[in-house]
N, C-alpha and C positions, 0 to 999 in steps of 0.2 A: 052808618060806617064812618070811622074816623077819617079826617082829611089828611091822608098820608101822601106826600109827593111820590110820583111814579118811581123814582130811584129807590124809594124806601119801601116798595111793596113787599119786599122780603120780610119786613117787620110786621106785617098785617096780623099775624097770629101770635104776636109776642106775649100777650097776656095769658093766652091758653098755654103757651110754652112755659111761662113762669109758674103757672098753677101746677103743671105736670112735674116740673123740676122741684117745686116746693114739696110735692108729695114725698120725694126721696128724703128730704130733710126731716119731714114729719116721721117717716119710717125710722130713720136713724135715731132720732131723739126719743120716740116712743119705745123703740126696742131697747135702747140703753137704760131708760128709767124703769120700764116694766120688768125687764129681765133681772135687773139688780134687786128690785123689790121682791121678785120671786125666789131669789137665792136662798133666803132663810127657809122658805116653804119646801124648796127642793132638798135642802139639807135634812130637814125633818122627814120628808117623804121617803127618801132613799137612804137616810142615815149615813151620809158620807162626810169625810173630814174636810177641813177648810181648803186644802190644796185641790180637791176635786171641784169645789165651788169656784176656785180661782180659774180652773181650766174652762168652766162654762163661760166665764167672761173673757179669758185670755185667748181661747181658740179663735174667737171671733175677731178680736182686735189684732192678734198676731197674724192671722191669715190676711187680714186687710192690710196691715203694715208691710207684709212680705211681698204682696202682689201689686200694690197700688202703683209703684214705680213702673213695673213692667206694663201694667194696663195703660198708664199714661203714655209710654213710649209707643205702644201698639196703636193707641188712639190717634197720636200725631201722624201715624202713617196710614191708617185705614179708616179714620173717621171717628170723631168724638161721640156722635149720636149712636153709631153702631155698637161701640163698646158699652155705652150707657144701657142700651136695650138688652144686651147680653147680661150685663151686671144685674139689672133688675129682675131678669128671669132666674138667675142663679139664687138671688135673695128669696124669691118666691119659693123655689124648690127647697131651700134650706129651712125656711119657716114651716113648710109642710112637714119635713122630716122631724124637726124638733117638736112641733106641736102634737104630732101623733106618736111620739117616742114611747117606748115601753120601759126604758131604763136610761141611766145617766150617759152611758156610752153612746146611745143613739142621739141623745140631746146634743152631746159634744160634736157628733158627726154633722148634725144639722147646723150647728154654729159654724162649722168649717165651711159649709156651702154658703151660709150667710156672709161670712167674711170674704169669700171669693166674689160674691155679688156686690158687696159694698166697695171692694177694690175697683170694680169696673164702673160703679155708679157715682160714688161720692166725689171723686176727683173731677168728674165731668160736669157736675151740677153748675158750678160757677162759670166754667168755660162756656158751656152751652147758653147760659143766661146772658153772658156778655155778648155772645154772637147773635142772640135773638133780638137785641135792642140797639137802636142807634147810639152813637157815642155819647150824646148829651143826656141819655137816660140810663146809662149803665150803672152809675152810682146809685140811682134810685132803685134799679132792679136788684142789685146786690143788697141794698138796705132792706128791701121788702122781703127778700129771701131770709136774711138774718132775723128779721122781725117774725116771720112765720116760724123759723126754727126756735126763736125765743118763746113764742106763744105755746108751741107744742111742748117745749121743755117745762113751761110753767104749769100746764095742765097735766103733763105726763105722770108725775108722781101721784097726784090725787086720783086721776083716772086709772092709772096702773094699779095703785093700791086697792081700789074698789074692784077692779077686774079680777085680780089675783085672789082677793078675799072672798068674792061672791061667785065667780065663774070657775076658778081653779087656775093652776099654773100653766096649763096648756094654752090658755088664751093669751098668755104673755107673748106667744109666738104667732098664733093664728090671727091675732088682730092685725098683723101686717098684710094679710093677703089682699083685702080690697084696695089698700093703698098701692100695692104693687101693680095690680091690674089697671087701675086708673092712671097711674104714672106712665106705664108702658103705652097705653092708648094715646094719651095726650102728647107725649114727647115724640112718638113715632109719627103723629099727624102734624103737629104744630112746629116742631123744630126743623130748621133747615141746616143741614150739616155744612158748615163753612170752613171746616178744617182743610188744611192744604193737601192732605192725602199724598204726600211726596213719596210714599213707599220707601222710607228711609231704612237702611239696614239696622237690624237690632242685634246687639252683641249679646247673644244668649248665655255664653259662659259667665259674663259679668253678672247677669240677672240671676243665674243659678247660684253663684257663690254668695250674692247678697241675700237671697232667699234662705239659703242654708245657714248663713250667719245669723239672720234675724230669728229663725226658728231655734237655733242652738242657744242663743242668748236668753230667750224667754223660757225655754225648757230649764236652763240652769237656774234662773231666778224663781221659777215656779217650784222647783224641787229643792230649793235651798233649805226649806224646812226639814226635809228628810235627810239631805246630805250634810248640811252645815256649811257655814260661810268659809271655813278654812279647810274644807274637804278637798282631796285631790281632784275629784270629779268637777267640782264647781270651779276651782282655780284653773284647771286645764282647759275647760270650755271657754272661760273668760279670756285666757291668754290666746287660745287658738282663734277666737272670734276677732280679737283686737288685731292680730297679725293678718288675718284674712281680709278684714275690712280695709286696713291700711294698704294692703297689696292691691286690692281692687281699685282703690282711689288712685294709686300711682299708675296702675295699668291704664286707667282712663286717659291720662295725659299722653300716652304713647299710641293711642288708637286713632285711626283716621276718622272713624265714626263711633265715638264713645257712647256707651249707654247713658252716662251722666256727663254733661258738659260742665266741667268745673269752672269755666269762665263765667258761668252764671253768678258765682259767688263774688265776682268783682263788683256787682251791684250791692251797695252797702245796705239797702233796705232788705233785699232778699237774704243777705248774709245775716243781718240782725234778727229777722223773724225766724230764720232757720235754726238759730241757736237758742233764742228765748222760748220759742213754742214748745220744744221737747221738755224743757224744765217745767213749764206750766202743765204740760200734758201728764207728766209724772204725778204731779200733785192732784190734778183733777181726776184722773183714772182711779188712783188709789183712794181718794176721799169719797168718790161716788160709790166705790165698792164697799168701803167700811161703814158708811153712814146708815144704810138700811139695816145692816147686821146689828149695829149698835142700838138703833131705835127699836127693832123688833125683838132681838134675842137677849139684849141686856136691859133695856128700859121697859120691855114687856108690852110694847104697842102692837096693835094689829097692823097688817099691811095698809089698810085704809087710813088709819090714824097716822102712820109714819109718812104716808104720801102727803097728807095735809101739812105735816111739819116741814117736809122737804119743799113744799110750795113756797115757803119763805125765801129759800135760796133761788128756786127756779123763776119766781116772779121777778126777783131782782135781776136775774139774768135776762129775762125778756125785756124789761124796761131799758137796761143799760145797752143791750145789743141793738135795740131799735133806735135809740138816740145816736149812738156812735155810728151805726150803719148809715144814717142819713147825713152824718157829718164827714164821712170818710172822703168824699169828693173834694172837700174844702180845707182839710187840715192834714198836717204831717202825721204819720202813724206813731212817731216817737213819743209825743205827749201822752196819748191814750195808753200806750204800752207801759210807760213809767207809772202812770196813775193806777193801772191795773195791778202792777206788782206791789205798790204801796197798800192797796186795798187787800191784796192777798196776805201780805205780811201781817197787817192788822188783824184780819180774821183768824188766822192760824195762831197768833199769839194769844188772842182771847180764848180760843179753844184749848190752848195749852195750859192755861191757868184756871180754867173753870171746871168745877166738879161735874162729873157725868151723871151721878145718881145722888140725890134727886137732880133733875135738870134745872139749872138756873136760867129760866126762860129769857129774861132781859139780855144777859150776856150771850146766851146761845143764839138768840135772834139776831143780835148785832153781828156776830161772827158769820152767820149764814148769809146775811145781807151783803157783807163785805166780800165773801167768797163768791156768791152768785154774781155780783156786779163785776168782779174780776174775770169770771168765766165769760160773761157776755161781751165785755170789752176786748178780751184777748182773742176770742173766736172771730168776732167781726173784723177787728183791725188787722190781725195777722193773715187771715184768709184774703182779705181785700188787697193788702200790701203785697203778698206773695204773687197773686194772680197778675196784678198790674205792674209788677216789676220785671215780668218775664217777657221775652220776645214771642210773637204770635206763633212761630213755628216750633217753640219749645215749651209751650205752656203745659202740655200734658205731662211730659217727663219732669219738668221743673217742679210743678205742683205735686206730682207724684212723689218725688224724692223728699220734698218738704213734709208731706203728709205721712210718708212711710216712717221717717225718723220720729215724728211726733207720736204716732201710735205705737212705735216700738217702746218708747219711754212710758207710754200709757200702760202697756202690758208689764213692763219691768216694775212699775210702781205698784201694781196689784200684787205681783209676786213678793216684792219686798215688804209690803204691808202684812201679808200673811205670815211671813217669817218673823217679823218683829212682834206681831201679836202673840204668836205661839211661843217664841223663846223668852221674851221679856215677861209676858204674863204668866207662863207656866213656872218660870224660875221664881217669880215673886210668890206665886201660889204655894210652891213647895216650901219656901221659907216660912210662910205663915202656918202651914200644916206642921212643920217640924217644931215651931215655937209653941203651938197649941196642943198638938196630940203627941209630940215626941218623935224621935228619929225612927222608931220602929212601926209607925202608923202605916196601915195598908193604903191610906190615901196618898202617901208620899210617892211621887213619880208614877202616879196612876195615869197612863196614857189616855184612858177613856175620859177622864175628867178634863184633859186638855181641850176636848171639843167644846167645853163650856167656858173655859178661861179665855179662849181665842174668839168666842162668839159664834162658832159653827152651829151650836145647838142652844136652845133657850135655857137661860139660867134657871127659870122656874122649874124645869124638869128635875133639877137636883133635889129640890124639896120633896118631890114625890118618890124619887128613887131611894133616897136615904132619909126616911121619916125622922129619925132621931137626930142625926147630925146635919140634916139638909139645910137648915137656916144658917148654920155656921159656914158650911161649905159654900153656900150661895154668896154669903157676904165676902168670903175670901176670893171667890171667883170674880165677883164684881170689882173688888179692889185690884185684882190681878189684871183684869181687862183694862181698868182705868190707867194703870201704869203703862201698859203697852200703847194705849190710845194716846196718852199725853206725849209719850216719846215720839210717836209718829207725827203728831202735830208740830213738834219742834223740828223734826226732819223737814216737813213741808215748809216751815218758816225759813229754814236754811236754804232750801232750793229756791224759794221766792226771792230771797235776798241775793243769791247768786245770779238769778236772772236779772234783777234790777241793776246789779253792778255791771253785768255784761252789757246791758242796754245803754247805761250811762257812759261806759267806756267807749262804745262805738259812736255814740253821739259826740263825745268830746273829740275823738279822732277825726270824725267827719267835719267838725267845725274847724279844726286845725288845718285840714286839707283845703277846705273852701277858702280860708283866710289867706292861704299861700297862693 
């Protein structure tokens, strides 16, 4: 047994606690990679359009984003371990529902329960890990968790691709079950709940309004393909959500016990990561959604092969997150965040100017390495900075608000990508059809073909459905997808640049304050 001083006996089972908490990160990363790799298969199996595939991803991230703040507030009052265990139980239930589903509607219902589960689980992982270790080992503990997350993200695409290809799409969900059971057992046994349990009042009206606002925003962006960006439905929801969110924030300043303590934003580190992380999350969520669709339905790879290709990105993620995770105790978060944005800008610019078919492997690999390294650095640094910039009695709600906004933008990014792929690609496809076949062609404005131009269905099917014109239609569809894909990469570049400017401006402002 380790020689632990008597006052530190509470830390005796810390390594078992770390293993149990690490299981949650394994679940999150495996679920993210495997389900995304399964989306093209689900689209073919149930013959659904891209917006339905978006809901399979967005229901999970949306529910998570909507509830994680409330879960953090409840955890501050009733115990972080208790909420974690409830969360992992809901995630287990959701995985069962989705894994045994008979149609897409049931899969989406399962994803809803998974999102509820992760709202209670994810925000507690780093909090419980910090509580399980003495102060001189907390940086190491967070670094090891991030390293475990990085390793699972590295092997996730390859393993996920093989699972989906050889076992079927159901195992994209059922694979979670043993991890849930192990995590529940280890955390319930090894973690000592050190939260203050102050039974703080929870302002449920604020929570309800924020949840409604998040849901409405994601619904608007997910349906933008059907409604249009200038439709009255979309604009009305955006305006109503903006007014509601602003009103809730003003309301917090007048409450004795607010749901969100806006004084937390006086801490410049928390403020900076709370602004830069959502911009990053927009890019990451959307890119991770579009990449498997591109590799499988446009480039014609199997799930297993596309998983191997994505390993280039996730291996870079694993390496960068491990290195930065170990350094977080010793360096300011500003430097790594700036470096991460520069890597992101470089990667997306390369993607923006590189042809998608045939794949230019040297350029494509460089882009994936840059993007993967950006993800590893941002996740590790912003999570660590957010947790350690918060007071102990507000870690749950503070980290919950930080995470909620990040995953709100994650969901919005997926919806925006679907809209751009459909509108830009289909418009370019129609132009090519009109030029080649004429204005009276039956292929013009054919909504069924949109499923191929936006990547919802494999391009190869066009060659079989239309034996005579199939090759021409497939070439036009690939070119159309390419136009949408490159436009999205430039959008990601703009968001990364905006995040970099925001980070640098905060650094400059803080330097001026410190000099005064």
